[in-house]
C-alpha positions as CSV (number, residue, x, y, z in Angstrom):
1,X,238.9,150.3,-25.6
2,X,240.5,153.9,-26.3
3,X,243.6,154.0,-27.6
4,X,246.0,156.7,-28.0
5,X,248.1,158.0,-31.5
6,X,250.8,159.8,-32.1
7,X,251.0,161.7,-35.8
8,X,254.7,162.0,-37.2
9,X,255.1,163.7,-40.3
10,X,258.2,161.8,-42.4
11,X,260.8,164.8,-43.4
12,X,263.6,162.7,-44.9
13,X,264.4,159.2,-45.8
14,X,261.6,156.3,-46.0
15,X,259.6,155.0,-43.1
16,X,259.3,151.1,-42.8
17,X,256.8,149.1,-40.9
18,X,258.3,147.5,-37.8
19,X,261.5,149.5,-38.2
20,X,263.5,150.5,-35.3
21,X,264.5,154.3,-34.3
22,X,266.1,156.4,-31.9
23,X,264.0,158.8,-29.6
24,X,266.1,162.1,-29.7
25,X,264.6,163.5,-26.5
26,X,265.1,160.2,-24.0
27,X,267.9,158.7,-26.1
28,X,265.7,155.4,-26.2
29,X,265.2,153.0,-28.9
30,X,261.9,152.0,-30.1
31,X,260.0,149.8,-31.9
32,X,257.5,151.4,-34.8
33,X,254.8,148.5,-34.9
34,X,251.1,149.0,-36.3
35,X,251.5,152.4,-38.3
36,X,248.2,153.4,-39.7
37,X,246.8,156.1,-42.1
38,X,244.0,157.5,-40.8
39,X,241.0,159.1,-42.3
40,X,237.7,160.1,-40.1
41,X,237.0,157.2,-38.7
42,X,238.8,154.8,-40.6
43,X,242.1,153.5,-40.3
44,X,244.6,151.6,-42.7
45,X,247.7,149.6,-42.0
46,X,250.8,150.7,-44.3
47,X,253.9,149.4,-44.9
48,X,256.4,152.3,-46.2
49,X,255.9,156.0,-46.0
50,X,257.9,158.8,-47.8
51,X,258.6,162.5,-47.0
52,X,255.7,164.6,-46.8
53,X,253.2,161.7,-45.3
54,X,251.7,161.7,-42.0
55,X,251.4,158.6,-40.2
56,X,249.7,157.6,-37.1
57,X,251.4,155.1,-34.5
58,X,250.2,154.0,-31.2
59,X,251.4,156.1,-28.4
60,X,251.7,154.4,-25.0
61,X,252.6,157.6,-23.6
62,X,256.1,157.4,-25.4
63,X,256.1,160.3,-27.8
64,X,255.2,164.1,-26.9
65,X,254.8,166.9,-29.3
66,X,257.9,168.2,-31.0
67,X,259.7,164.9,-30.7
68,X,262.2,163.7,-33.1
69,X,262.8,160.1,-34.3
70,X,265.8,159.0,-36.9
71,X,267.5,156.1,-37.7
72,X,271.4,156.6,-38.3
73,X,272.9,159.4,-38.0
74,X,271.7,161.2,-35.0
75,X,269.3,164.4,-35.6
76,X,267.1,166.3,-33.9
77,X,264.9,169.2,-34.8
78,X,263.9,172.4,-32.7
79,X,261.0,171.3,-30.5
80,X,257.6,173.4,-30.5
81,X,258.0,175.8,-27.4
82,X,255.1,176.2,-25.0
83,X,253.6,179.7,-24.8
84,X,252.7,181.8,-21.9
85,X,249.3,180.5,-20.4
86,X,247.0,183.5,-19.0
87,X,244.4,181.5,-17.3
88,X,245.6,179.6,-13.8
89,X,243.3,176.9,-11.8
90,X,243.9,174.2,-9.3
91,X,242.3,171.4,-10.7
92,X,240.8,169.4,-8.1
93,X,239.6,165.6,-7.4
94,X,236.8,165.5,-4.6
95,X,236.2,162.0,-4.8
96,X,239.8,160.5,-3.1
97,X,238.7,156.8,-4.6
98,X,238.7,158.1,-8.0
99,X,242.7,159.1,-7.7
100,X,244.0,156.6,-9.8
101,X,241.7,157.7,-12.8
102,X,242.2,161.4,-12.2
103,X,246.1,161.0,-12.2
104,X,245.9,159.2,-15.5
105,X,243.8,161.7,-16.9
106,X,246.0,164.7,-15.9
107,X,249.0,162.7,-17.3
108,X,247.7,161.8,-20.5
109,X,245.6,165.1,-21.6
110,X,248.9,166.9,-20.7
111,X,251.1,164.7,-23.2
112,X,248.3,165.1,-25.8
113,X,248.8,168.8,-25.3
114,X,245.4,169.7,-24.4
115,X,246.4,171.8,-21.4
116,X,249.9,173.0,-19.9
117,X,250.5,171.2,-16.3
118,X,252.4,173.1,-13.5
119,X,252.5,172.2,-9.7
120,X,253.2,174.3,-6.4
121,X,257.1,174.8,-5.9
122,X,256.0,173.5,-2.4
123,X,256.4,169.7,-2.7
124,X,253.5,169.0,0.1
125,X,251.2,170.6,-2.7
126,X,250.5,168.1,-5.4
127,X,247.0,169.3,-6.8
128,X,247.7,170.0,-10.6
129,X,247.7,173.4,-11.7
130,X,245.9,174.0,-15.3
131,X,247.9,176.9,-17.3
132,X,245.7,177.9,-20.3
133,X,245.5,180.6,-23.1
134,X,241.3,180.5,-22.9
135,X,238.5,179.6,-20.7
136,X,237.3,176.8,-23.3
137,X,240.5,174.9,-22.6
138,X,239.7,174.4,-18.6
139,X,235.9,173.2,-19.8
140,X,237.3,171.1,-22.4
141,X,239.9,169.3,-19.5
142,X,236.7,168.8,-17.2
143,X,234.9,167.5,-19.9
144,X,237.2,165.2,-20.9
145,X,238.3,163.8,-17.3
146,X,234.2,163.1,-16.6
147,X,233.7,161.6,-19.8
148,X,237.0,159.8,-20.6
149,X,238.2,158.8,-17.3
150,X,235.2,159.0,-15.2
151,X,236.2,161.7,-12.7
152,X,234.5,164.7,-11.6
153,X,236.5,167.7,-10.9
154,X,236.4,171.0,-9.6
155,X,238.4,174.1,-10.4
156,X,239.3,176.5,-8.1
157,X,240.7,179.9,-10.1
158,X,244.0,181.8,-9.1
159,X,244.6,185.0,-9.6
160,X,247.3,185.6,-12.3
161,X,247.5,186.5,-15.7
162,X,250.8,186.4,-16.7
163,X,253.5,183.5,-16.9
164,X,257.1,183.9,-17.4
165,X,260.0,180.9,-17.6
166,X,263.1,181.8,-15.4
167,X,265.9,180.9,-17.5
168,X,268.5,181.2,-14.8
169,X,267.0,178.7,-12.8
170,X,266.1,177.7,-9.6
171,X,269.2,178.9,-7.1
172,X,269.3,182.3,-9.0
173,X,265.4,182.5,-8.3
174,X,266.0,181.5,-4.7
175,X,268.6,184.0,-4.1
176,X,266.1,186.6,-5.2
177,X,263.5,185.7,-2.8
178,X,259.9,186.5,-2.2
179,X,258.3,188.7,-5.1
180,X,255.3,190.8,-4.4
181,X,251.9,189.3,-6.1
182,X,254.1,186.7,-7.4
183,X,254.2,182.9,-6.9
184,X,256.8,180.6,-8.1
185,X,255.5,177.5,-9.4
186,X,257.3,174.5,-11.8
187,X,256.3,173.2,-14.6
188,X,256.0,169.7,-15.8
189,X,259.3,169.2,-16.9
190,X,260.7,170.8,-13.2
191,X,261.6,174.6,-14.6
192,X,261.0,177.5,-12.5
193,X,258.1,179.6,-14.0
194,X,256.5,182.8,-12.2
195,X,252.9,183.5,-12.3
196,X,252.2,187.6,-11.8
197,X,249.0,188.9,-11.0
198,X,249.2,191.6,-14.0
199,X,251.7,193.1,-16.8
200,X,252.8,195.5,-14.1
201,X,254.1,193.3,-11.6
202,X,255.7,191.1,-14.2
203,X,257.3,194.3,-15.8
204,X,258.4,195.4,-12.3
205,X,260.4,192.4,-11.6
206,X,262.2,192.4,-14.9
207,X,263.4,195.4,-14.5
208,X,264.2,195.3,-11.1
209,X,265.8,191.5,-11.4
210,X,267.4,191.0,-14.7
211,X,269.3,187.9,-13.2
212,X,266.1,186.1,-13.5
213,X,266.3,186.1,-17.5
214,X,262.3,186.0,-17.8
215,X,260.9,184.5,-21.1
216,X,257.5,184.3,-22.3
217,X,258.2,180.7,-23.9
218,X,259.3,177.3,-22.2
219,X,263.3,176.3,-23.4
220,X,263.1,173.4,-25.2
221,X,263.8,170.4,-23.5
222,X,266.1,167.5,-24.7
223,X,267.2,164.0,-22.7
224,X,264.6,164.5,-20.0
225,X,261.3,162.7,-18.9
226,X,258.0,165.0,-18.2
227,X,257.2,164.8,-14.4
228,X,253.9,163.2,-13.9
229,X,251.3,163.6,-11.0
């Protein structure tokens, strides 16, 4: 049996076991049962926690990195931005009979923040694109897919080294049309991202199309669920 734990830092007030809180990003109500304090391989149940304490909560895909949970008056801390990756590759599953495990692994590794997941803007293409800062991230994903989910995977490297989020949205991007040495994809939240072959291509597009309002970090999302494979 393998479970997943979300680590949460108490910022204000007092945490109590089995308390009910609101999830700021989704607006849902969550009951915080089975809180734990972890040290190496040891786990101890806890009843209360105070500001500065870090506790572990069972996470069946409810919590994402940077989420805020609160009790009482609404509160939402600024989320943690996704920084611009530099290496991109399609992650392919050569064994169709393993698709269920493949899908579960991709979704759970994305939720953990092991790697950013993007998809082609073409809805007919559903192979996930791994977006990483270094080659090691890709190797870790493949290793974990094999050892934790029993899925062998193949990588198809893409010839891009720069990513920029299009803050102006899809409508503005569609008006601009096709761009040289550039491909449009979407991140796990459905936001448009442009992939460039090099920094020069990126600077050229920024100069010629300032209306795109390109950004190196992703906008923080609220009130939305990420897209799953």
